[in-house]
C-alpha positions as CSV (number, residue, x, y, z in Angstrom):
1,D,0.5,-58.3,76.3
2,C,2.6,-55.3,75.3
3,G,2.4,-56.0,71.5
4,I,5.2,-55.8,69.1
5,G,8.1,-53.3,69.0
6,I,11.4,-52.8,67.2
7,D,14.9,-53.1,68.4
8,V,17.7,-51.2,66.6
9,C,21.5,-51.2,67.1
10,T,22.7,-48.2,65.1
11,G,21.7,-44.7,64.3
12,G,21.0,-45.8,60.8
13,E,18.6,-48.5,61.9
14,L,16.9,-46.0,64.2
15,A,16.5,-43.6,61.2
16,V,14.9,-46.3,59.1
17,A,12.5,-47.3,61.9
18,L,11.4,-43.7,62.4
19,A,11.0,-43.2,58.6
20,G,8.9,-46.3,58.6
21,G,6.5,-44.7,61.1
22,I,7.5,-46.8,64.1
23,D,6.4,-45.1,67.4
24,P,9.6,-44.2,69.3
25,A,7.8,-45.5,72.4
26,K,8.1,-49.0,70.9
27,I,11.8,-48.8,70.0
28,E,14.6,-50.4,72.0
29,V,18.1,-49.2,71.2
30,H,21.0,-51.8,71.4
31,G,24.7,-51.7,70.5
32,N,28.0,-52.1,72.3
33,N,29.4,-48.8,71.1
34,K,26.7,-46.2,70.6
35,S,28.1,-42.8,69.5
36,L,27.2,-39.6,71.2
37,S,25.1,-38.5,68.2
38,E,23.3,-41.8,68.2
39,I,22.5,-41.5,71.9
40,D,21.5,-37.9,71.5
41,R,19.0,-38.8,68.7
42,A,17.6,-41.7,70.6
43,V,16.9,-39.7,73.7
44,S,15.6,-36.7,71.8
45,V,13.0,-38.6,69.8
46,G,11.8,-40.4,73.0
47,V,12.7,-44.1,72.5
48,K,11.3,-46.4,75.1
49,T,14.5,-48.0,76.2
50,I,18.3,-47.8,75.7
51,V,20.0,-51.1,76.5
52,M,23.3,-50.3,78.2
53,D,26.4,-52.2,77.3
54,S,29.3,-50.4,79.1
55,L,30.0,-48.1,82.0
56,H,31.0,-45.3,79.6
57,E,27.6,-45.6,78.0
58,I,25.8,-45.2,81.3
59,D,27.4,-41.8,81.8
60,R,26.8,-40.7,78.2
61,V,23.1,-41.6,78.2
62,A,22.7,-39.8,81.6
63,A,24.4,-36.7,80.1
64,M,22.1,-36.7,77.1
65,A,19.0,-37.2,79.3
66,R,20.1,-34.1,81.3
67,K,20.6,-32.2,78.1
68,H,17.0,-32.9,77.0
69,N,15.6,-32.6,80.5
70,K,14.3,-36.2,80.4
71,V,14.3,-39.3,82.5
72,Q,15.4,-42.1,80.0
73,G,14.3,-45.7,80.5
74,V,17.3,-48.1,80.3
75,M,18.0,-51.8,80.7
76,L,21.3,-53.5,81.3
77,R,22.6,-56.1,78.8
78,L,24.0,-59.0,80.9
79,T,26.1,-61.9,80.0
80,P,24.9,-64.9,82.0
81,G,27.9,-67.1,81.2
82,I,26.2,-69.5,78.8
83,Q,27.9,-71.3,75.9
84,A,25.0,-71.6,73.4
85,H,25.4,-74.4,70.9
86,T,25.9,-72.3,67.8
87,H,28.7,-70.8,65.6
88,E,31.3,-68.9,67.7
89,S,30.6,-65.7,65.7
90,I,27.0,-65.6,66.7
91,S,27.3,-66.9,70.3
92,T,26.9,-63.8,72.5
93,A,26.4,-64.7,76.1
94,H,29.6,-66.5,77.3
95,E,32.2,-64.6,79.3
96,D,34.8,-63.8,76.6
97,V,32.6,-61.7,74.4
98,K,32.3,-58.0,73.6
99,F,28.6,-57.7,74.7
100,G,27.1,-56.9,78.0
101,F,28.1,-57.0,81.7
102,S,29.1,-60.3,83.2
103,I,27.0,-61.6,86.1
104,A,29.7,-63.9,87.4
105,S,32.4,-61.3,87.6
106,G,30.3,-58.8,89.4
107,A,30.3,-56.3,86.5
108,A,26.6,-56.5,86.2
109,W,26.0,-55.5,89.8
110,A,28.5,-52.6,89.5
111,A,26.5,-51.5,86.4
112,V,23.3,-51.5,88.4
113,Q,24.9,-49.2,91.0
114,A,26.2,-47.0,88.3
115,V,22.8,-46.5,86.7
116,L,21.2,-45.8,90.1
117,A,23.7,-43.0,90.7
118,H,22.1,-41.0,87.9
119,P,18.6,-39.6,88.6
120,E,18.2,-39.0,84.8
121,L,18.0,-42.8,84.2
122,E,15.2,-45.2,85.1
123,L,16.4,-48.8,85.3
124,R,13.6,-51.0,84.0
125,G,15.2,-54.4,84.0
126,F,17.7,-56.7,82.5
127,H,18.4,-58.0,78.9
128,S,20.2,-61.0,77.6
129,H,20.8,-62.4,74.2
130,I,22.6,-65.7,74.2
131,G,23.2,-66.1,70.5
132,S,21.6,-67.0,67.2
133,Q,20.4,-70.1,65.4
134,I,19.7,-72.0,68.6
135,F,17.5,-75.1,68.4
136,G,17.1,-76.1,72.0
137,T,15.3,-74.4,74.9
138,E,17.8,-75.3,77.7
139,S,20.1,-72.3,77.2
140,F,17.2,-69.9,77.2
141,Q,15.9,-71.4,80.4
142,L,19.3,-71.2,82.1
143,A,19.7,-67.5,81.1
144,A,16.2,-66.7,82.5
145,D,17.1,-68.4,85.8
146,R,20.3,-66.4,86.2
147,L,18.8,-63.1,85.3
148,I,15.9,-63.6,87.6
149,A,18.3,-64.4,90.5
150,L,19.8,-60.9,89.9
151,L,16.4,-59.4,89.8
152,A,15.9,-60.9,93.3
153,K,19.2,-59.5,94.5
154,Y,18.0,-56.1,93.3
155,R,14.7,-56.5,95.2
156,D,16.5,-57.6,98.3
157,T,18.9,-54.7,98.2
158,Y,16.6,-51.8,97.2
159,S,13.2,-53.1,98.4
160,K,11.6,-52.8,95.0
161,E,11.3,-54.9,91.9
162,L,12.3,-54.1,88.4
163,P,9.4,-54.5,86.0
164,E,10.9,-55.9,82.8
165,L,13.0,-58.8,81.5
166,D,14.1,-59.1,77.9
167,L,15.3,-62.6,77.1
168,G,16.5,-61.8,73.6
169,G,16.2,-63.9,70.5
170,G,18.1,-66.5,68.6
171,Y,15.4,-68.9,67.6
172,G,16.7,-71.1,64.9
173,I,15.1,-71.3,61.4
174,A,15.3,-74.0,58.7
175,Y,17.9,-73.3,56.0
176,L,18.0,-76.9,54.7
177,P,15.2,-79.3,54.0
178,E,16.2,-81.5,56.9
179,D,16.5,-78.6,59.4
180,E,14.0,-78.4,62.3
181,T,12.9,-74.9,63.5
182,L,12.5,-73.5,66.9
183,E,9.4,-71.4,66.6
184,P,8.9,-68.7,69.3
185,G,5.5,-70.2,69.9
186,E,7.2,-73.5,70.8
187,V,9.9,-72.0,73.1
188,M,7.5,-69.7,75.0
189,P,5.9,-72.5,77.1
190,A,9.4,-73.6,78.2
191,L,10.4,-70.0,79.0
192,R,7.1,-69.4,80.8
193,S,7.7,-72.4,82.9
194,A,11.3,-71.4,83.7
195,V,10.4,-67.8,84.5
196,T,7.5,-68.8,86.7
197,A,9.5,-71.4,88.6
198,A,12.4,-68.9,89.2
199,C,10.1,-66.1,90.3
200,E,8.3,-68.4,92.7
201,K,11.7,-69.6,94.1
202,H,12.7,-66.0,94.8
203,K,9.2,-64.8,95.7
204,L,9.2,-62.3,92.9
205,N,6.3,-61.0,90.8
206,I,6.6,-62.2,87.2
207,P,8.0,-59.2,85.2
208,I,7.0,-58.2,81.7
209,I,8.8,-60.6,79.4
210,S,9.9,-59.7,75.9
211,I,11.7,-61.7,73.3
212,E,13.4,-60.7,70.0
213,P,12.4,-63.2,67.3
214,G,13.7,-61.1,64.3
215,R,15.2,-63.9,62.2
216,A,12.2,-66.2,62.9
217,I,9.9,-63.5,61.5
218,V,11.7,-62.3,58.4
219,G,14.1,-65.1,57.6
220,P,11.6,-67.5,56.0
221,T,9.8,-64.8,54.1
222,T,12.4,-64.2,51.4
223,F,14.4,-66.1,48.8
224,T,17.3,-64.9,46.6
225,L,17.0,-65.4,42.9
226,Y,20.3,-65.8,41.0
227,E,21.0,-66.3,37.3
228,V,23.5,-68.9,36.3
229,G,26.3,-67.4,34.2
230,T,28.8,-70.3,33.7
231,T,29.3,-73.9,34.7
232,K,32.6,-75.7,35.0
233,D,33.4,-79.4,35.9
234,V,36.5,-79.8,38.1
235,V,38.2,-83.1,38.6
236,L,39.1,-83.6,42.3
237,E,42.2,-85.4,43.7
238,D,40.2,-88.5,44.3
239,G,38.9,-88.5,40.7
240,A,35.5,-87.3,41.5
241,I,33.9,-84.5,39.5
242,R,32.4,-81.4,41.0
243,R,30.3,-79.0,39.0
244,Y,31.0,-75.3,39.8
245,I,28.0,-73.2,39.1
246,S,28.7,-69.4,39.0
247,V,25.9,-67.0,39.6
248,D,25.4,-63.3,39.2
249,G,25.9,-62.4,42.9
250,G,27.7,-64.0,45.8
251,M,29.4,-62.8,49.0
252,S,28.3,-59.2,48.2
253,D,24.6,-60.0,48.7
254,N,25.1,-63.0,51.2
255,I,28.2,-62.9,53.3
256,R,26.9,-65.5,55.8
257,P,28.5,-68.6,54.2
258,S,31.9,-66.9,54.3
259,L,31.4,-65.6,57.8
260,Y,29.7,-68.4,59.6
261,D,29.9,-71.4,57.2
262,A,26.2,-70.9,56.9
263,Q,24.5,-73.6,54.7
264,Y,21.7,-73.1,52.2
265,H,19.5,-75.1,49.9
266,A,18.8,-74.3,46.2
267,V,16.4,-75.3,43.4
268,I,16.1,-74.4,39.7
269,A,13.3,-71.8,39.8
270,Q,12.0,-71.5,36.2
271,R,11.7,-75.1,35.2
272,S,11.7,-78.7,36.5
273,S,14.3,-81.3,35.7
274,S,14.3,-85.1,35.9
275,V,18.0,-85.3,35.1
276,K,20.2,-87.0,37.6
277,A,21.6,-84.7,40.3
278,I,25.4,-84.4,40.5
279,S,27.8,-83.0,43.1
280,S,27.8,-79.2,42.7
281,R,29.1,-76.0,44.3
282,V,27.3,-72.7,43.8
283,V,29.8,-69.8,43.7
284,G,29.6,-66.1,43.3
285,K,31.3,-63.8,40.8
286,H,33.7,-62.1,43.2
287,C,37.5,-62.2,43.2
288,E,37.7,-64.5,46.2
289,T,38.1,-68.3,46.4
290,G,35.9,-68.2,49.5
291,D,33.1,-66.6,47.5
292,I,30.9,-69.7,48.0
293,V,27.1,-69.5,48.2
294,I,26.6,-73.2,48.7
295,R,29.6,-75.4,49.3
296,D,28.0,-78.9,48.7
297,I,24.7,-79.6,47.0
298,A,23.3,-82.1,44.5
299,L,21.8,-80.2,41.5
300,P,20.5,-81.5,38.2
301,A,23.3,-82.2,35.7
302,D,21.5,-80.2,33.0
303,I,21.8,-76.9,34.8
304,A,23.1,-74.4,32.3
305,P,23.7,-70.7,31.8
306,G,20.5,-68.7,31.9
307,D,18.9,-71.0,34.5
308,L,17.5,-69.3,37.6
309,I,18.4,-70.6,41.0
310,A,16.3,-69.8,44.0
311,I,17.8,-69.9,47.5
312,P,15.2,-69.8,50.3
313,A,15.4,-68.3,53.8
314,T,17.5,-65.3,53.0
315,G,15.2,-62.7,54.6
316,A,17.5,-62.2,57.6
317,Y,21.1,-61.0,57.4
318,G,21.2,-61.0,53.6
319,R,20.3,-57.6,52.3
320,S,21.2,-56.0,55.6
321,M,24.8,-57.3,55.4
322,A,25.2,-56.7,51.7
323,S,28.1,-54.7,50.3
324,N,29.5,-53.3,47.0
325,Y,32.5,-55.5,47.1
326,N,34.2,-55.5,43.6
327,H,31.8,-52.6,42.9
328,V,28.9,-54.9,42.3
329,P,25.6,-53.0,42.6
330,R,23.3,-54.5,45.2
331,P,20.2,-56.3,43.8
332,P,16.6,-55.0,44.2
333,V,14.1,-56.3,46.7
334,V,10.8,-57.4,45.3
335,A,7.6,-57.9,47.4
336,V,5.1,-60.5,46.2
337,K,1.5,-60.7,47.5
338,D,-1.6,-62.3,46.0
339,G,0.3,-63.1,42.8
340,K,1.4,-59.5,42.3
341,A,5.0,-58.2,42.5
342,R,6.3,-54.7,43.2
343,V,9.8,-53.4,43.7
344,I,10.3,-52.0,47.2
345,V,14.0,-51.4,47.0
346,R,15.3,-50.6,43.5
347,R,18.4,-52.2,42.0
348,E,21.6,-50.1,42.4
349,N,23.3,-48.9,39.3
350,E,26.8,-47.5,38.3
351,E,25.6,-44.0,39.1
352,D,24.9,-45.1,42.7
353,L,28.4,-46.6,43.0
354,L,29.9,-43.2,42.0
355,A,27.5,-41.0,43.8
356,L,29.7,-40.5,46.9
357,D,32.9,-39.7,45.1
358,V,34.0,-36.1,45.6
359,K,34.9,-34.4,42.3
360,E,37.5,-31.7,42.3
């Protein structure tokens, strides 16, 4: 049991983790295009592991390790050639993807040899992340089997075993009332069984296993609260009526519906209603037809301007993907505990929008 750590994929995320007091020895640095300055910072502060994603990066990390007179722990991100059953934009382990080294093509083994050519690098193991919002265990088990086969090849070639295996994340959470979740605690027995069987088959010691359940941890903890500004009934071609409900946010604070066709649920937050629900679409305030928060939902017919709408499960990839599109200030983040609320990220204002402008 190695406890909990943090993975980051940019210099900005590393800066936030360090500012939050995270021990660098518990930080794993990801990213398919780490800049020289990002690598330099990661090595200099002493992060535990840098996960390699290209041959260029192997040379760059080795150079920075020499600069700081260190031996840097690294892992290789591998693509095991698995088509996870999820949206194309968040499926990350098939062959035609920007992430990692392909096992099937031989690129992964070439990367192993490239790392071993640098005495400044310590290869600790392999990493794989097959995608996000995955609700079955079969893809995780298959990925584990393929990565362990490569661990066995390493042992057979170099007469020693690599100590770590990171099987990534992607555990699906519920966004709709009918959704089932895949809790890390549920998938671990299946992973444990797959890892144990594969290690026994190859006569390997079981490595230290890590997973990355980020969305599963933070996603369900948060909801987004919108205020209704206007409503409008639209007659469709078949004669049906759809109620458009415009809120004071949209794709600037939650881009996922536009990017991934992500689906959400919503409820009126400040009151109850026994009025019949009607076909509705929750939309944002931005200058885009595709600025849709919830495409199809049945909401009470008496919903009106001033009502508050709560959308649950927005803790992951909401605030972190937010923008100032149309120069809309980003909303605050409010933490609630034991009936008490406090602002932990303040609301942006117009001064913030202008703060980066250079005045002559």
